C-alpha positions as CSV (number, residue, x, y, z in Angstrom):
1,M,48.1,-106.6,-74.1
2,S,48.3,-104.2,-71.1
3,Q,45.5,-103.7,-68.7
4,I,43.8,-100.3,-68.3
5,I,44.7,-98.9,-64.9
6,Y,41.7,-98.3,-62.7
7,K,39.3,-99.1,-65.6
8,N,36.1,-99.5,-63.6
9,E,36.8,-96.6,-61.3
10,S,37.6,-94.3,-64.3
11,Y,34.4,-95.3,-66.2
12,F,32.3,-94.7,-63.1
13,I,33.8,-91.2,-62.6
14,I,33.3,-90.4,-66.3
15,G,29.7,-91.6,-66.1
16,L,29.0,-89.2,-63.2
17,C,30.6,-86.4,-65.2
18,M,28.4,-87.3,-68.2
19,D,25.3,-87.2,-66.0
20,I,26.4,-83.7,-64.9
21,H,27.1,-82.5,-68.4
22,N,23.8,-83.9,-69.6
23,E,22.0,-82.0,-66.9
24,L,23.9,-78.7,-66.9
25,G,25.3,-78.5,-70.4
26,K,28.3,-76.4,-71.2
27,G,28.9,-72.8,-70.2
28,F,29.3,-72.9,-66.5
29,S,32.5,-72.4,-64.6
30,E,34.7,-75.2,-63.3
31,A,33.4,-74.4,-59.7
32,V,29.8,-75.1,-60.7
33,Y,30.8,-78.5,-62.2
34,G,33.0,-79.2,-59.2
35,E,30.1,-78.6,-56.8
36,A,27.8,-80.9,-58.9
37,L,30.5,-83.6,-58.9
38,E,30.9,-83.3,-55.2
39,L,27.2,-84.0,-54.8
40,E,27.4,-87.0,-57.1
41,L,30.5,-88.5,-55.4
42,K,28.8,-88.1,-52.0
43,S,25.5,-89.6,-53.0
44,S,27.4,-92.5,-54.7
45,G,29.5,-93.2,-51.5
46,V,32.8,-92.6,-53.4
47,P,35.6,-91.4,-51.1
48,Y,37.2,-88.2,-52.4
49,Q,39.1,-85.1,-51.3
50,K,38.3,-81.8,-52.9
51,E,41.3,-79.5,-53.6
52,A,43.7,-82.1,-52.5
53,K,47.0,-80.6,-51.4
54,F,50.3,-82.1,-52.5
55,N,53.8,-81.1,-51.4
56,I,56.5,-80.4,-54.0
57,T,59.9,-81.8,-53.1
58,Y,63.2,-80.4,-54.5
59,K,66.4,-82.2,-53.6
60,S,64.8,-83.8,-50.6
61,N,63.4,-80.5,-49.4
62,I,59.7,-79.8,-49.2
63,L,59.0,-76.5,-50.9
64,K,56.6,-73.8,-49.5
65,H,54.5,-74.0,-52.6
66,H,52.0,-76.8,-53.1
67,Y,49.9,-78.3,-55.8
68,F,46.1,-78.4,-55.3
69,A,44.4,-81.0,-57.5
70,D,40.6,-80.4,-58.0
71,F,39.8,-83.9,-56.7
72,L,41.6,-86.9,-55.3
73,V,39.2,-89.8,-55.8
74,D,39.5,-93.0,-53.8
75,D,43.0,-92.0,-52.8
76,K,44.3,-93.1,-56.3
77,I,42.9,-91.0,-59.1
78,I,43.7,-87.3,-59.6
79,L,40.7,-85.6,-61.2
80,E,41.1,-82.2,-62.9
81,L,38.0,-80.4,-64.1
82,K,38.0,-78.0,-67.0
83,A,35.4,-75.8,-68.6
84,V,37.4,-74.8,-71.7
85,E,37.1,-75.0,-75.5
86,K,39.4,-77.9,-75.7
87,I,41.8,-80.0,-73.5
88,N,45.4,-78.9,-74.4
89,S,49.0,-79.9,-73.7
90,A,49.2,-77.4,-70.7
91,H,46.4,-79.3,-69.0
92,V,48.2,-82.6,-69.6
93,K,51.5,-81.2,-68.2
94,Q,49.6,-79.8,-65.2
95,T,48.1,-83.2,-64.5
96,L,51.5,-85.0,-65.0
97,N,53.0,-82.6,-62.4
98,Y,50.2,-83.5,-59.9
99,L,50.8,-87.2,-60.5
100,A,54.6,-86.7,-59.9
101,A,54.0,-84.8,-56.7
102,S,51.4,-87.2,-55.4
103,K,53.2,-90.4,-56.5
104,L,49.9,-91.6,-58.1
105,K,49.6,-93.3,-61.5
106,L,46.4,-92.0,-63.0
107,G,44.9,-88.6,-63.7
108,L,41.7,-87.8,-65.5
109,I,41.1,-84.4,-67.2
110,V,37.4,-83.9,-67.7
111,N,36.3,-81.0,-69.9
112,F,32.7,-79.7,-69.5
113,G,33.3,-76.8,-72.0
114,E,32.5,-78.6,-75.2
115,D,29.2,-79.6,-76.7
116,S,29.8,-83.2,-75.6
117,L,31.8,-84.1,-72.5
118,S,35.5,-84.8,-73.3
119,Y,38.1,-86.4,-71.1
120,K,41.7,-87.6,-71.3
121,R,43.4,-90.2,-69.2
122,V,46.9,-89.2,-68.1
123,I,49.3,-92.0,-66.9
124,L,52.6,-91.4,-65.1
């Protein structure tokens, strides 16, 4: 049986997001949830980078365009926040691209737009 990658870290992040969703509910923009999450991460002492910038390489050339992930948590988890009706395949593809560009293994898509918080683990 395979181990869940970054299990404890993922559960902790999802727990923070659940606290935010319980407090704010659905209906706000991603920016509002991102600001709340930033407060939670700071108060918990979790290292993070907001709007983490990643280069895109094509045939050993770094392109002028970049990816900006919503959060890079603990230098190992890409965290994408959504405030939509439902997580869809485009969100998963976006997160996979972030993982490929960053060379990281785990992405979390967290959606605040539903009645209950939803999330998806994306592994490269």
